[in-house]
N, C-alpha and C positions, 0 to 999 in steps of 0.2 A: 250765228251760234247766239244763243240768249245767254245775258249775265243776270242777276240781281244784284241789285246796289244797296246794300245794307247802310241806311245811316246811323252813325252814333253820335248824339252830342251831349256835350259835356252839361253840367248844371247852368253854368254861365251861357251857354248857347240858350239853354231852355228858357233862363231869366229874360232874355234878351226877347223872348217872344211876346212878354206881359210889358218889357220895360221901353221897347223901342219897336212895337210892332209893324210899322211903316217898313223902317229899313230889314226888320226881320223876313217878313215875309215879301217884301220888294225883292229880295237875293234869292229867294227861292223859286218866286213865281219867273224870275229872268233866269234861271237854271233850268227849270222844269219847262218853260216855255222855248228855249235852245233845242231841248232833246226833242220837244213834239216838233218844231219845226226842221229837224235834220232828220224825221220820218222813222226815229229808232226805238221811241219808247211803246211797249207792248203792255204794259199795266202797271199796278203799283198801288199804295196808299200810304199818307201820312198817318200816324196814329196820335193819338191824344197824349196829354203827359202823363208821365209815368204812374202819379199817385192813383190814375182811373183805372189800373191795371186789378184784374183779378185773376190769381193764380191757383191752378186745380191738381193735384195729386191723387193717385189711389194707391191706398197702401192696404193691403188684404181685403179689397172689396170694399172699402170705405172712402167715401170721397175727403178729402183734405183741401178747404177752400182756404186761401187766405187774402185778404186786401192788400193791393199793391204788388209790384214787381217782386218774382222772388230772389234773384241777384242785387247787392247794395254793391255798385260799380259806380266809377269815376264817370263812366259815359252810359246813357241811357239810350235805348233804342228808341230811334223817331219815325223811321219809316224805312220805305222801300219802292225802288221800282224795278221793272224788268226791260230792259234793253236788248235790240238785238243788234249785233256789229261782227264784223267781220273775224275779230280776233281778243284777246286779252288785253294788248295793245291798247286798242281803240276804248275799252270797256276802260281801263286804268285811265285813260285820257279825260273820258267824261267824270270818272269819280274824281278825279284831281279838281275839277270845276264846282264841286257840290261845297255851300254855303259853309258845312259843317265841318271839312276836311283839315283844317287850320286849328281850329281847337279839340277837335273829337276826330272820328275817324269813318271812312267806308271801306266796308267789306265788300269785295267784289268775289261773286261765287258763280260759277257755271250753273245754270238749270238743269234738271235730267228731263231729256226730250219725251213728249208724252206715248211716244212707242216703244219706251223703256220701261214704263211702269207698269 
């Protein structure tokens, strides 16, 4: 079964990318490398910092474009991967290893199989 692991990071997590880049990227590299070595990774991407986002809404046929992410939350979406594992317990075990899980969170969500779309 495939699961999306959706990584949410706190402002402190995101600040470490700038202040401690070797430790920050080293932790993520080790984590992603472990998933790659286990042969479970099917895709995904990290995302640039939240201020680089653009949010689009269409109201009454008119585009409304805003700089930055829409929601002002304590945690920011940092990226995602899609993994293929036997069950939710296995997906949760991989989510528990994410560097952001201590201060932020990891949402684990089953993907919709292509034949169901």
